[in-house]
All heavy atoms as a GROMACS GRO file, in nm:
protein
  607
    1MET      N    1  -0.032  -1.033   1.313
    1MET     CA    2   0.108  -1.007   1.292
    1MET      C    3   0.157  -1.062   1.158
    1MET      O    4   0.259  -1.019   1.109
    1MET     CB    5   0.191  -1.067   1.407
    1MET     CG    6   0.178  -0.992   1.538
    1MET     SD    7   0.226  -0.818   1.531
    1MET     CE    8   0.399  -0.827   1.501
    2ARG      N    9   0.085  -1.160   1.105
    2ARG     CA   10   0.128  -1.216   0.977
    2ARG      C   11   0.126  -1.111   0.867
    2ARG      O   12   0.213  -1.110   0.781
    2ARG     CB   13   0.036  -1.332   0.938
    2ARG     CG   14   0.108  -1.463   0.933
    2ARG     CD   15   0.019  -1.570   0.883
    2ARG     NE   16  -0.105  -1.573   0.957
    2ARG     CZ   17  -0.203  -1.656   0.936
    2ARG    NH1   18  -0.192  -1.745   0.842
    2ARG    NH2   19  -0.313  -1.653   1.006
    3VAL      N   20   0.029  -1.022   0.871
    3VAL     CA   21   0.020  -0.917   0.771
    3VAL      C   22   0.139  -0.823   0.782
    3VAL      O   23   0.195  -0.780   0.682
    3VAL     CB   24  -0.113  -0.838   0.786
    3VAL    CG1   25  -0.117  -0.718   0.696
    3VAL    CG2   26  -0.230  -0.930   0.758
    4TRP      N   27   0.182  -0.792   0.904
    4TRP     CA   28   0.296  -0.702   0.923
    4TRP      C   29   0.424  -0.764   0.866
    4TRP      O   30   0.505  -0.696   0.806
    4TRP     CB   31   0.313  -0.670   1.070
    4TRP     CG   32   0.430  -0.581   1.097
    4TRP    CD1   33   0.550  -0.617   1.150
    4TRP    CD2   34   0.439  -0.441   1.071
    4TRP    NE1   35   0.632  -0.508   1.158
    4TRP    CE2   36   0.567  -0.398   1.111
    4TRP    CE3   37   0.351  -0.347   1.018
    4TRP    CZ2   38   0.609  -0.267   1.100
    4TRP    CZ3   39   0.394  -0.216   1.006
    4TRP    CH2   40   0.521  -0.178   1.047
    5TYR      N   41   0.441  -0.893   0.885
    5TYR     CA   42   0.562  -0.958   0.834
    5TYR      C   43   0.563  -0.967   0.682
    5TYR      O   44   0.669  -0.973   0.622
    5TYR     CB   45   0.577  -1.098   0.894
    5TYR     CG   46   0.606  -1.096   1.042
    5TYR    CD1   47   0.535  -1.176   1.131
    5TYR    CD2   48   0.703  -1.011   1.095
    5TYR    CE1   49   0.562  -1.173   1.266
    5TYR    CE2   50   0.728  -1.008   1.231
    5TYR     CZ   51   0.658  -1.089   1.315
    5TYR     OH   52   0.684  -1.086   1.449
    6HIS      N   53   0.446  -0.970   0.620
    6HIS     CA   54   0.435  -0.981   0.474
    6HIS      C   55   0.393  -0.850   0.409
    6HIS      O   56   0.344  -0.849   0.298
    6HIS     CB   57   0.335  -1.092   0.437
    6HIS     CG   58   0.376  -1.226   0.487
    6HIS    ND1   59   0.484  -1.294   0.436
    6HIS    CD2   60   0.326  -1.304   0.584
    6HIS    CE1   61   0.497  -1.408   0.499
    6HIS    NE2   62   0.402  -1.418   0.591
    7ARG      N   63   0.413  -0.738   0.477
    7ARG     CA   64   0.365  -0.609   0.427
    7ARG      C   65   0.433  -0.567   0.297
    7ARG      O   66   0.370  -0.504   0.213
    7ARG     CB   67   0.383  -0.501   0.533
    7ARG     CG   68   0.525  -0.466   0.564
    7ARG     CD   69   0.534  -0.374   0.685
    7ARG     NE   70   0.669  -0.335   0.716
    7ARG     CZ   71   0.755  -0.408   0.786
    7ARG    NH1   72   0.717  -0.526   0.833
    7ARG    NH2   73   0.876  -0.365   0.811
    8HIS      N   74   0.558  -0.604   0.276
    8HIS     CA   75   0.626  -0.566   0.153
    8HIS      C   76   0.569  -0.644   0.034
    8HIS      O   77   0.550  -0.586  -0.074
    8HIS     CB   78   0.776  -0.590   0.165
    8HIS     CG   79   0.839  -0.513   0.277
    8HIS    ND1   80   0.833  -0.375   0.286
    8HIS    CD2   81   0.906  -0.554   0.386
    8HIS    CE1   82   0.896  -0.336   0.394
    8HIS    NE2   83   0.940  -0.442   0.459
    9ASN      N   84   0.540  -0.771   0.054
    9ASN     CA   85   0.478  -0.851  -0.054
    9ASN      C   86   0.338  -0.801  -0.086
    9ASN      O   87   0.299  -0.791  -0.203
    9ASN     CB   88   0.472  -0.998  -0.015
    9ASN     CG   89   0.609  -1.058   0.001
    9ASN    OD1   90   0.706  -1.010  -0.057
    9ASN    ND2   91   0.619  -1.161   0.082
   10ILE      N   92   0.261  -0.766   0.017
   10ILE     CA   93   0.126  -0.716  -0.004
   10ILE      C   94   0.130  -0.580  -0.073
   10ILE      O   95   0.050  -0.553  -0.165
   10ILE     CB   96   0.050  -0.708   0.131
   10ILE    CG1   97   0.030  -0.848   0.186
   10ILE    CG2   98  -0.082  -0.636   0.116
   10ILE    CD1   99  -0.019  -0.851   0.330
   11ALA      N  100   0.223  -0.495  -0.034
   11ALA     CA  101   0.236  -0.364  -0.098
   11ALA      C  102   0.278  -0.377  -0.244
   11ALA      O  103   0.228  -0.306  -0.331
   11ALA     CB  104   0.337  -0.278  -0.022
   12THR      N  105   0.368  -0.470  -0.272
   12THR     CA  106   0.410  -0.493  -0.411
   12THR      C  107   0.293  -0.542  -0.495
   12THR      O  108   0.273  -0.495  -0.607
   12THR     CB  109   0.524  -0.596  -0.414
   12THR    OG1  110   0.633  -0.546  -0.335
   12THR    CG2  111   0.572  -0.620  -0.556
   13ALA      N  112   0.215  -0.634  -0.442
   13ALA     CA  113   0.098  -0.684  -0.515
   13ALA      C  114  -0.004  -0.573  -0.537
   13ALA      O  115  -0.065  -0.565  -0.644
   13ALA     CB  116   0.035  -0.800  -0.439
   14ALA      N  117  -0.022  -0.486  -0.439
   14ALA     CA  118  -0.118  -0.376  -0.454
   14ALA      C  119  -0.072  -0.278  -0.560
   14ALA      O  120  -0.152  -0.233  -0.643
   14ALA     CB  121  -0.136  -0.304  -0.320
   15VAL      N  122   0.056  -0.243  -0.560
   15VAL     CA  123   0.106  -0.148  -0.659
   15VAL      C  124   0.102  -0.208  -0.799
   15VAL      O  125   0.063  -0.140  -0.895
   15VAL     CB  126   0.249  -0.102  -0.621
   15VAL    CG1  127   0.314  -0.024  -0.734
   15VAL    CG2  128   0.246  -0.018  -0.496
   16VAL      N  129   0.138  -0.335  -0.812
   16VAL     CA  130   0.135  -0.400  -0.944
   16VAL      C  131  -0.008  -0.406  -0.997
   16VAL      O  132  -0.033  -0.377  -1.114
   16VAL     CB  133   0.200  -0.539  -0.937
   16VAL    CG1  134   0.171  -0.621  -1.061
   16VAL    CG2  135   0.350  -0.525  -0.916
   17SER      N  136  -0.103  -0.442  -0.911
   17SER     CA  137  -0.242  -0.448  -0.958
   17SER      C  138  -0.296  -0.310  -0.990
   17SER      O  139  -0.375  -0.293  -1.083
   17SER     CB  140  -0.330  -0.518  -0.855
   17SER     OG  141  -0.333  -0.444  -0.735
   18PHE      N  142  -0.254  -0.208  -0.915
   18PHE     CA  143  -0.295  -0.071  -0.944
   18PHE      C  144  -0.241  -0.026  -1.079
   18PHE      O  145  -0.314   0.030  -1.161
   18PHE     CB  146  -0.248   0.022  -0.832
   18PHE     CG  147  -0.272   0.167  -0.860
   18PHE    CD1  148  -0.401   0.217  -0.866
   18PHE    CD2  149  -0.167   0.254  -0.880
   18PHE    CE1  150  -0.424   0.351  -0.891
   18PHE    CE2  151  -0.189   0.388  -0.906
   18PHE     CZ  152  -0.318   0.437  -0.911
   19LEU      N  153  -0.115  -0.053  -1.104
   19LEU     CA  154  -0.056  -0.016  -1.233
   19LEU      C  155  -0.117  -0.095  -1.348
   19LEU      O  156  -0.136  -0.042  -1.457
   19LEU     CB  157   0.095  -0.034  -1.228
   19LEU     CG  158   0.169   0.061  -1.134
   19LEU    CD1  159   0.318   0.027  -1.130
   19LEU    CD2  160   0.147   0.205  -1.172
   20ALA      N  161  -0.151  -0.221  -1.323
   20ALA     CA  162  -0.216  -0.301  -1.427
   20ALA      C  163  -0.355  -0.246  -1.459
   20ALA      O  164  -0.396  -0.241  -1.576
   20ALA     CB  165  -0.227  -0.446  -1.382
   21SER      N  166  -0.427  -0.201  -1.356
   21SER     CA  167  -0.559  -0.144  -1.381
   21SER      C  168  -0.548  -0.011  -1.456
   21SER      O  169  -0.631   0.018  -1.542
   21SER     CB  170  -0.636  -0.126  -1.251
   21SER     OG  171  -0.574  -0.029  -1.170
   22LEU      N  172  -0.447   0.069  -1.423
   22LEU     CA  173  -0.427   0.193  -1.498
   22LEU      C  174  -0.388   0.163  -1.643
   22LEU      O  175  -0.430   0.232  -1.736
   22LEU     CB  176  -0.321   0.279  -1.433
   22LEU     CG  177  -0.361   0.351  -1.305
   22LEU    CD1  178  -0.244   0.435  -1.253
   22LEU    CD2  179  -0.482   0.438  -1.326
   23GLY      N  180  -0.307   0.059  -1.663
   23GLY     CA  181  -0.271   0.019  -1.800
   23GLY      C  182  -0.390  -0.030  -1.877
   23GLY      O  183  -0.405   0.000  -1.996
   24LEU      N  184  -0.478  -0.104  -1.812
   24LEU     CA  185  -0.600  -0.151  -1.878
   24LEU      C  186  -0.688  -0.032  -1.916
   24LEU      O  187  -0.745  -0.029  -2.024
   24LEU     CB  188  -0.677  -0.245  -1.786
   24LEU     CG  189  -0.811  -0.295  -1.835
   24LEU    CD1  190  -0.792  -0.385  -1.957
   24LEU    CD2  191  -0.884  -0.369  -1.726
   25TYR      N  192  -0.696   0.066  -1.826
   25TYR     CA  193  -0.775   0.184  -1.857
   25TYR      C  194  -0.712   0.262  -1.972
   25TYR      O  195  -0.782   0.314  -2.058
   25TYR     CB  196  -0.787   0.274  -1.734
   25TYR     CG  197  -0.858   0.404  -1.766
   25TYR    CD1  198  -0.995   0.406  -1.787
   25TYR    CD2  199  -0.786   0.522  -1.780
   25TYR    CE1  200  -1.059   0.524  -1.819
   25TYR    CE2  201  -0.850   0.640  -1.811
   25TYR     CZ  202  -0.986   0.640  -1.831
   25TYR     OH  203  -1.050   0.756  -1.864
   26TRP      N  204  -0.580   0.269  -1.975
   26TRP     CA  205  -0.511   0.343  -2.081
   26TRP      C  206  -0.534   0.279  -2.217
   26TRP      O  207  -0.552   0.348  -2.317
   26TRP     CB  208  -0.362   0.350  -2.050
   26TRP     CG  209  -0.287   0.437  -2.144
   26TRP    CD1  210  -0.218   0.397  -2.254
   26TRP    CD2  211  -0.276   0.578  -2.140
   26TRP    NE1  212  -0.163   0.504  -2.317
   26TRP    CE2  213  -0.196   0.618  -2.249
   26TRP    CE3  214  -0.323   0.676  -2.054
   26TRP    CZ2  215  -0.165   0.751  -2.274
   26TRP    CZ3  216  -0.291   0.807  -2.079
   26TRP    CH2  217  -0.213   0.843  -2.188
   27VAL      N  218  -0.537   0.145  -2.222
   27VAL     CA  219  -0.557   0.074  -2.348
   27VAL      C  220  -0.701   0.085  -2.395
   27VAL      O  221  -0.727   0.110  -2.513
   27VAL     CB  222  -0.516  -0.075  -2.332
   27VAL    CG1  223  -0.558  -0.157  -2.452
   27VAL    CG2  224  -0.366  -0.084  -2.310
   28ASN      N  225  -0.795   0.064  -2.305
   28ASN     CA  226  -0.936   0.065  -2.342
   28ASN      C  227  -1.011   0.157  -2.245
   28ASN      O  228  -1.053   0.115  -2.138
   28ASN     CB  229  -0.992  -0.078  -2.336
   28ASN     CG  230  -1.130  -0.085  -2.392
   28ASN    OD1  231  -1.185   0.012  -2.440
   28ASN    ND2  232  -1.188  -0.204  -2.385
   29GLN      N  233  -1.030   0.280  -2.284
   29GLN     CA  234  -1.092   0.378  -2.196
   29GLN      C  235  -1.244   0.365  -2.188
   29GLN      O  236  -1.307   0.439  -2.112
   29GLN     CB  237  -1.052   0.519  -2.239
   29GLN     CG  238  -0.904   0.542  -2.225
   29GLN     CD  239  -0.862   0.681  -2.267
   29GLN    OE1  240  -0.941   0.759  -2.315
   29GLN    NE2  241  -0.735   0.709  -2.250
   30GLU      N  242  -1.300   0.274  -2.262
   30GLU     CA  243  -1.445   0.253  -2.254
   30GLU      C  244  -1.484   0.158  -2.142
   30GLU      O  245  -1.602   0.135  -2.118
   30GLU     CB  246  -1.496   0.198  -2.387
   30GLU     CG  247  -1.476   0.294  -2.503
   30GLU     CD  248  -1.514   0.232  -2.635
   30GLU    OE1  249  -1.546   0.112  -2.638
   30GLU    OE2  250  -1.511   0.304  -2.736
   31VAL      N  251  -1.386   0.102  -2.074
   31VAL     CA  252  -1.414   0.005  -1.968
   31VAL      C  253  -1.482   0.073  -1.849
   31VAL      O  254  -1.584   0.027  -1.800
   31VAL     CB  255  -1.285  -0.067  -1.924
   31VAL    CG1  256  -1.310  -0.158  -1.806
   31VAL    CG2  257  -1.226  -0.145  -2.040
   32ILE      N  258  -1.424   0.182  -1.803
   32ILE     CA  259  -1.481   0.254  -1.689
   32ILE      C  260  -1.481   0.403  -1.718
   32ILE      O  261  -1.414   0.451  -1.809
   32ILE     CB  262  -1.403   0.227  -1.558
   32ILE    CG1  263  -1.256   0.264  -1.574
   32ILE    CG2  264  -1.418   0.085  -1.513
   32ILE    CD1  265  -1.177   0.254  -1.445
   33ASN      N  266  -1.556   0.476  -1.639
   33ASN     CA  267  -1.566   0.621  -1.651
   33ASN      C  268  -1.437   0.685  -1.597
   33ASN      O  269  -1.374   0.633  -1.505
   33ASN     CB  270  -1.687   0.668  -1.572
   33ASN     CG  271  -1.718   0.812  -1.595
   33ASN    OD1  272  -1.649   0.882  -1.669
   33ASN    ND2  273  -1.824   0.859  -1.531
   34ILE      N  274  -1.400   0.800  -1.650
   34ILE     CA  275  -1.279   0.869  -1.607
   34ILE      C  276  -1.286   0.909  -1.461
   34ILE      O  277  -1.188   0.899  -1.387
   34ILE     CB  278  -1.249   0.990  -1.697
   34ILE    CG1  279  -1.118   1.059  -1.655
   34ILE    CG2  280  -1.362   1.091  -1.692
   34ILE    CD1  281  -0.996   0.981  -1.679
   35TRP      N  282  -1.403   0.951  -1.415
   35TRP     CA  283  -1.415   0.995  -1.275
   35TRP      C  284  -1.403   0.877  -1.179
   35TRP      O  285  -1.352   0.892  -1.069
   35TRP     CB  286  -1.546   1.070  -1.254
   35TRP     CG  287  -1.548   1.194  -1.336
   35TRP    CD1  288  -1.629   1.219  -1.444
   35TRP    CD2  289  -1.464   1.307  -1.323
   35TRP    NE1  290  -1.600   1.342  -1.497
   35TRP    CE2  291  -1.498   1.398  -1.425
   35TRP    CE3  292  -1.361   1.341  -1.236
   35TRP    CZ2  293  -1.433   1.521  -1.440
   35TRP    CZ3  294  -1.297   1.463  -1.252
   35TRP    CH2  295  -1.334   1.550  -1.352
   36PHE      N  296  -1.451   0.762  -1.222
   36PHE     CA  297  -1.434   0.643  -1.138
   36PHE      C  298  -1.287   0.605  -1.130
   36PHE      O  299  -1.237   0.568  -1.023
   36PHE     CB  300  -1.518   0.527  -1.193
   36PHE     CG  301  -1.511   0.405  -1.108
   36PHE    CD1  302  -1.579   0.399  -0.988
   36PHE    CD2  303  -1.438   0.295  -1.148
   36PHE    CE1  304  -1.573   0.286  -0.909
   36PHE    CE2  305  -1.431   0.182  -1.070
   36PHE     CZ  306  -1.499   0.176  -0.949
   37ALA      N  307  -1.216   0.614  -1.241
   37ALA     CA  308  -1.074   0.582  -1.242
   37ALA      C  309  -0.995   0.680  -1.155
   37ALA      O  310  -0.907   0.640  -1.079
   37ALA     CB  311  -1.020   0.583  -1.385
   38VAL      N  312  -1.028   0.807  -1.164
   38VAL     CA  313  -0.957   0.908  -1.084
   38VAL      C  314  -0.989   0.890  -0.936
   38VAL      O  315  -0.899   0.895  -0.851
   38VAL     CB  316  -0.995   1.050  -1.133
   38VAL    CG1  317  -0.946   1.155  -1.036
   38VAL    CG2  318  -0.939   1.074  -1.271
   39SER      N  319  -1.115   0.867  -0.904
   39SER     CA  320  -1.152   0.854  -0.763
   39SER      C  321  -1.092   0.728  -0.700
   39SER      O  322  -1.043   0.733  -0.587
   39SER     CB  323  -1.304   0.856  -0.746
   39SER     OG  324  -1.361   0.746  -0.812
   40THR      N  325  -1.094   0.616  -0.772
   40THR     CA  326  -1.032   0.496  -0.716
   40THR      C  327  -0.880   0.510  -0.706
   40THR      O  328  -0.820   0.456  -0.614
   40THR     CB  329  -1.069   0.372  -0.798
   40THR    OG1  330  -1.035   0.393  -0.935
   40THR    CG2  331  -1.215   0.338  -0.785
   41SER      N  332  -0.820   0.583  -0.799
   41SER     CA  333  -0.677   0.608  -0.789
   41SER      C  334  -0.644   0.692  -0.666
   41SER      O  335  -0.547   0.663  -0.595
   41SER     CB  336  -0.626   0.679  -0.914
   41SER     OG  337  -0.646   0.599  -1.027
   42LEU      N  338  -0.723   0.794  -0.640
   42LEU     CA  339  -0.700   0.876  -0.522
   42LEU      C  340  -0.722   0.797  -0.393
   42LEU      O  341  -0.645   0.810  -0.298
   42LEU     CB  342  -0.790   0.999  -0.525
   42LEU     CG  343  -0.755   1.103  -0.630
   42LEU    CD1  344  -0.859   1.215  -0.630
   42LEU    CD2  345  -0.617   1.159  -0.606
   43VAL      N  346  -0.824   0.715  -0.391
   43VAL     CA  347  -0.850   0.632  -0.273
   43VAL      C  348  -0.733   0.536  -0.251
   43VAL      O  349  -0.685   0.518  -0.138
   43VAL     CB  350  -0.984   0.556  -0.287
   43VAL    CG1  351  -0.997   0.447  -0.182
   43VAL    CG2  352  -1.100   0.652  -0.277
   44PHE      N  353  -0.684   0.475  -0.358
   44PHE     CA  354  -0.570   0.385  -0.346
   44PHE      C  355  -0.448   0.458  -0.291
   44PHE      O  356  -0.380   0.409  -0.200
   44PHE     CB  357  -0.535   0.322  -0.480
   44PHE     CG  358  -0.403   0.248  -0.477
   44PHE    CD1  359  -0.397   0.122  -0.421
   44PHE    CD2  360  -0.288   0.305  -0.527
   44PHE    CE1  361  -0.277   0.054  -0.416
   44PHE    CE2  362  -0.168   0.238  -0.523
   44PHE     CZ  363  -0.162   0.111  -0.467
   45LEU      N  364  -0.419   0.576  -0.344
   45LEU     CA  365  -0.301   0.649  -0.300
   45LEU      C  366  -0.311   0.691  -0.154
   45LEU      O  367  -0.213   0.681  -0.078
   45LEU     CB  368  -0.279   0.771  -0.390
   45LEU     CG  369  -0.238   0.738  -0.534
   45LEU    CD1  370  -0.234   0.865  -0.618
   45LEU    CD2  371  -0.106   0.666  -0.537
   46VAL      N  372  -0.428   0.736  -0.110
   46VAL     CA  373  -0.446   0.776   0.030
   46VAL      C  374  -0.434   0.655   0.122
   46VAL      O  375  -0.365   0.660   0.224
   46VAL     CB  376  -0.582   0.846   0.050
   46VAL    CG1  377  -0.618   0.859   0.196
   46VAL    CG2  378  -0.582   0.981  -0.018
   47LEU      N  379  -0.498   0.545   0.087
   47LEU     CA  380  -0.491   0.426   0.171
   47LEU      C  381  -0.351   0.365   0.172
   47LEU      O  382  -0.304   0.316   0.275
   47LEU     CB  383  -0.594   0.322   0.125
   47LEU     CG  384  -0.739   0.360   0.148
   47LEU    CD1  385  -0.831   0.252   0.092
   47LEU    CD2  386  -0.767   0.383   0.294
   48PHE      N  387  -0.283   0.368   0.057
   48PHE     CA  388  -0.147   0.314   0.051
   48PHE      C  389  -0.054   0.400   0.137
   48PHE      O  390   0.031   0.347   0.209
   48PHE     CB  391  -0.099   0.310  -0.094
   48PHE     CG  392   0.032   0.239  -0.110
   48PHE    CD1  393   0.038   0.100  -0.107
   48PHE    CD2  394   0.149   0.309  -0.129
   48PHE    CE1  395   0.157   0.034  -0.121
   48PHE    CE2  396   0.270   0.244  -0.144
   48PHE     CZ  397   0.274   0.106  -0.140
   49TYR      N  398  -0.069   0.530   0.130
   49TYR     CA  399   0.014   0.617   0.213
   49TYR      C  400  -0.013   0.594   0.361
   49TYR      O  401   0.079   0.578   0.441
   49TYR     CB  402  -0.009   0.765   0.178
   49TYR     CG  403   0.064   0.857   0.271
   49TYR    CD1  404   0.200   0.879   0.257
   49TYR    CD2  405  -0.003   0.920   0.376
   49TYR    CE1  406   0.268   0.962   0.344
   49TYR    CE2  407   0.064   1.003   0.463
   49TYR     CZ  408   0.199   1.024   0.447
   49TYR     OH  409   0.266   1.106   0.533
   50SER      N  410  -0.141   0.593   0.398
   50SER     CA  411  -0.173   0.582   0.541
   50SER      C  412  -0.145   0.443   0.597
   50SER      O  413  -0.118   0.430   0.716
   50SER     CB  414  -0.320   0.618   0.564
   50SER     OG  415  -0.404   0.523   0.501
   51GLY      N  416  -0.146   0.342   0.513
   51GLY     CA  417  -0.125   0.207   0.564
   51GLY      C  418   0.016   0.155   0.550
   51GLY      O  419   0.060   0.069   0.627
   52TYR      N  420   0.093   0.206   0.454
   52TYR     CA  421   0.225   0.151   0.430
   52TYR      C  422   0.338   0.252   0.454
   52TYR      O  423   0.435   0.220   0.520
   52TYR     CB  424   0.233   0.098   0.286
   52TYR     CG  425   0.363   0.028   0.256
   52TYR    CD1  426   0.390  -0.097   0.309
   52TYR    CD2  427   0.458   0.086   0.174
   52TYR    CE1  428   0.509  -0.161   0.282
   52TYR    CE2  429   0.577   0.023   0.146
   52TYR     CZ  430   0.602  -0.101   0.200
   52TYR     OH  431   0.721  -0.164   0.174
   53ILE      N  432   0.323   0.371   0.404
   53ILE     CA  433   0.432   0.469   0.412
   53ILE      C  434   0.430   0.541   0.547
   53ILE      O  435   0.535   0.557   0.610
   53ILE     CB  436   0.424   0.568   0.295
   53ILE    CG1  437   0.440   0.492   0.164
   53ILE    CG2  438   0.528   0.677   0.308
   53ILE    CD1  439   0.414   0.573   0.041
   54ASN      N  440   0.315   0.584   0.592
   54ASN     CA  441   0.306   0.662   0.714
   54ASN      C  442   0.354   0.587   0.838
   54ASN      O  443   0.422   0.647   0.922
   54ASN     CB  444   0.163   0.713   0.733
   54ASN     CG  445   0.154   0.822   0.837
   54ASN    OD1  446   0.250   0.892   0.861
   54ASN    ND2  447   0.038   0.835   0.897
   55PRO      N  448   0.323   0.458   0.859
   55PRO     CA  449   0.378   0.390   0.977
   55PRO      C  450   0.531   0.389   0.980
   55PRO      O  451   0.590   0.399   1.087
   55PRO     CB  452   0.322   0.248   0.966
   55PRO     CG  453   0.196   0.264   0.892
   55PRO     CD  454   0.223   0.375   0.793
   56HIS      N  455   0.595   0.380   0.865
   56HIS     CA  456   0.741   0.385   0.863
   56HIS      C  457   0.790   0.524   0.903
   56HIS      O  458   0.892   0.536   0.971
   56HIS     CB  459   0.794   0.348   0.724
   56HIS     CG  460   0.779   0.204   0.694
   56HIS    ND1  461   0.861   0.108   0.747
   56HIS    CD2  462   0.690   0.138   0.616
   56HIS    CE1  463   0.825  -0.010   0.704
   56HIS    NE2  464   0.720   0.005   0.624
   57LEU      N  465   0.721   0.627   0.860
   57LEU     CA  466   0.762   0.762   0.897
   57LEU      C  467   0.740   0.789   1.046
   57LEU      O  468   0.822   0.853   1.111
   57LEU     CB  469   0.684   0.864   0.813
   57LEU     CG  470   0.709   0.864   0.663
   57LEU    CD1  471   0.619   0.965   0.595
   57LEU    CD2  472   0.854   0.892   0.632
   58MET      N  473   0.630   0.740   1.101
   58MET     CA  474   0.600   0.764   1.241
   58MET      C  475   0.692   0.686   1.334
   58MET      O  476   0.725   0.731   1.442
   58MET     CB  477   0.455   0.728   1.272
   58MET     CG  478   0.355   0.820   1.210
   58MET     SD  479   0.184   0.791   1.262
   58MET     CE  480   0.172   0.617   1.275
   59MET      N  481   0.734   0.567   1.291
   59MET     CA  482   0.812   0.480   1.379
   59MET      C  483   0.961   0.485   1.352
   59MET      O  484   1.036   0.409   1.411
   59MET     CB  485   0.761   0.336   1.365
   59MET     CG  486   0.615   0.320   1.400
   59MET     SD  487   0.578   0.366   1.569
   59MET     CE  488   0.618   0.215   1.650
   60ARG      N  489   1.008   0.573   1.264
   60ARG     CA  490   1.150   0.571   1.229
   60ARG      C  491   1.240   0.605   1.347
   60ARG      O  492   1.350   0.554   1.357
   60ARG     CB  493   1.177   0.662   1.111
   60ARG     CG  494   1.162   0.808   1.139
   60ARG     CD  495   1.195   0.890   1.014
   60ARG     NE  496   1.180   1.031   1.044
   60ARG     CZ  497   1.074   1.103   1.013
   60ARG    NH1  498   0.975   1.047   0.949
   60ARG    NH2  499   1.067   1.230   1.044
   61ALA      N  500   1.194   0.687   1.440
   61ALA     CA  501   1.276   0.720   1.556
   61ALA      C  502   1.289   0.600   1.649
   61ALA      O  503   1.394   0.578   1.710
   61ALA     CB  504   1.216   0.838   1.631
   62ARG      N  505   1.186   0.520   1.658
   62ARG     CA  506   1.190   0.403   1.745
   62ARG      C  507   1.265   0.286   1.683
   62ARG      O  508   1.309   0.197   1.753
   62ARG     CB  509   1.049   0.358   1.780
   62ARG     CG  510   0.978   0.458   1.866
   62ARG     CD  511   0.844   0.405   1.906
   62ARG     NE  512   0.779   0.499   1.994
   62ARG     CZ  513   0.686   0.464   2.079
   62ARG    NH1  514   0.648   0.341   2.085
   62ARG    NH2  515   0.632   0.554   2.156
   63MET      N  516   1.276   0.285   1.551
   63MET     CA  517   1.343   0.172   1.485
   63MET      C  518   1.494   0.176   1.506
   63MET      O  519   1.559   0.074   1.493
   63MET     CB  520   1.310   0.171   1.336
   63MET     CG  521   1.171   0.130   1.306
   63MET     SD  522   1.146   0.124   1.128
   63MET     CE  523   0.975   0.083   1.120
   64LYS      N  524   1.550   0.290   1.539
   64LYS     CA  525   1.695   0.301   1.556
   64LYS      C  526   1.740   0.240   1.688
   64LYS      O  527   1.838   0.168   1.694
   64LYS     CB  528   1.739   0.447   1.547
   64LYS     CG  529   1.722   0.504   1.410
   64LYS     CD  530   1.765   0.649   1.406
   64LYS     CE  531   1.741   0.705   1.267
   64LYS     NZ  532   1.772   0.846   1.260
   65ASN      N  533   1.672   0.272   1.796
   65ASN     CA  534   1.717   0.226   1.927
   65ASN      C  535   1.613   0.140   1.998
   65ASN      O  536   1.622   0.119   2.118
   65ASN     CB  537   1.755   0.345   2.015
   65ASN     CG  538   1.640   0.441   2.033
   65ASN    OD1  539   1.531   0.418   1.986
   65ASN    ND2  540   1.666   0.551   2.103
   66GLY      N  541   1.513   0.095   1.927
   66GLY     CA  542   1.408   0.015   1.987
   66GLY      C  543   1.453  -0.128   2.012
   66GLY      O  544   1.543  -0.180   1.948
   67ILE      N  545   1.391  -0.190   2.107
   67ILE     CA  546   1.417  -0.330   2.137
   67ILE      C  547   1.303  -0.411   2.078
   67ILE      O  548   1.187  -0.394   2.116
   67ILE     CB  549   1.426  -0.353   2.289
   67ILE    CG1  550   1.541  -0.271   2.347
   67ILE    CG2  551   1.443  -0.500   2.319
   67ILE    CD1  552   1.544  -0.272   2.498
   68PHE      N  553   1.336  -0.497   1.984
   68PHE     CA  554   1.234  -0.578   1.919
   68PHE      C  555   1.226  -0.712   1.989
   68PHE      O  556   1.327  -0.780   2.009
   68PHE     CB  557   1.266  -0.595   1.772
   68PHE     CG  558   1.253  -0.468   1.694
   68PHE    CD1  559   1.363  -0.388   1.670
   68PHE    CD2  560   1.129  -0.428   1.646
   68PHE    CE1  561   1.350  -0.269   1.599
   68PHE    CE2  562   1.116  -0.309   1.578
   68PHE     CZ  563   1.226  -0.230   1.553
   69VAL      N  564   1.106  -0.747   2.025
   69VAL     CA  565   1.081  -0.871   2.097
   69VAL      C  566   1.001  -0.962   2.005
   69VAL      O  567   0.906  -0.917   1.941
   69VAL     CB  568   1.002  -0.843   2.227
   69VAL    CG1  569   0.974  -0.972   2.302
   69VAL    CG2  570   1.075  -0.744   2.312
   70PRO      N  571   1.038  -1.090   1.994
   70PRO     CA  572   0.957  -1.180   1.912
   70PRO      C  573   0.814  -1.189   1.962
   70PRO      O  574   0.785  -1.165   2.081
   70PRO     CB  575   1.029  -1.315   1.926
   70PRO     CG  576   1.166  -1.282   1.970
   70PRO     CD  577   1.155  -1.155   2.048
   71VAL      N  578   0.725  -1.225   1.875
   71VAL     CA  579   0.584  -1.231   1.909
   71VAL      C  580   0.560  -1.334   2.018
   71VAL      O  581   0.476  -1.315   2.106
   71VAL     CB  582   0.501  -1.264   1.782
   71VAL    CG1  583   0.354  -1.281   1.817
   71VAL    CG2  584   0.519  -1.157   1.679
   72GLU      N  585   0.634  -1.442   2.016
   72GLU     CA  586   0.615  -1.548   2.115
   72GLU      C  587   0.646  -1.497   2.256
   72GLU      O  588   0.585  -1.539   2.353
   72GLU     CB  589   0.703  -1.668   2.082
   72GLU     CG  590   0.663  -1.741   1.956
   72GLU     CD  591   0.717  -1.672   1.830
   72GLU    OE1  592   0.812  -1.593   1.840
   72GLU    OE2  593   0.658  -1.696   1.723
   73GLN      N  594   0.744  -1.408   2.268
   73GLN     CA  595   0.780  -1.354   2.399
   73GLN      C  596   0.685  -1.244   2.443
   73GLN      O  597   0.666  -1.225   2.563
   73GLN     CB  598   0.922  -1.299   2.398
   73GLN     CG  599   1.028  -1.405   2.391
   73GLN     CD  600   1.167  -1.344   2.394
   73GLN    OE1  601   1.182  -1.222   2.390
   73GLN    NE2  602   1.267  -1.431   2.400
   74ALA      N  603   0.629  -1.173   2.350
   74ALA     CA  604   0.539  -1.063   2.385
   74ALA      C  605   0.410  -1.120   2.433
   74ALA      O  606   0.359  -1.114   2.532
   74ALA     CB  607   0.511  -0.976   2.264
   0.00000   0.00000   0.00000
């Protein structure tokens, strides 16, 4: 549950590191191959969507009228 409570911080760190790696590639394109950069970018985008954005979309109906119980009570 600790990861769920800190998901915004983890997502921010992931996006910042992703953008930093793209910036590093943009500055020095000899570091990695273009296909490796494209494939890792696609993997990042798919995993970020499925792990961070999609749960919010799937649970948005329950977040309006749901009853949230603290972890200690559950």
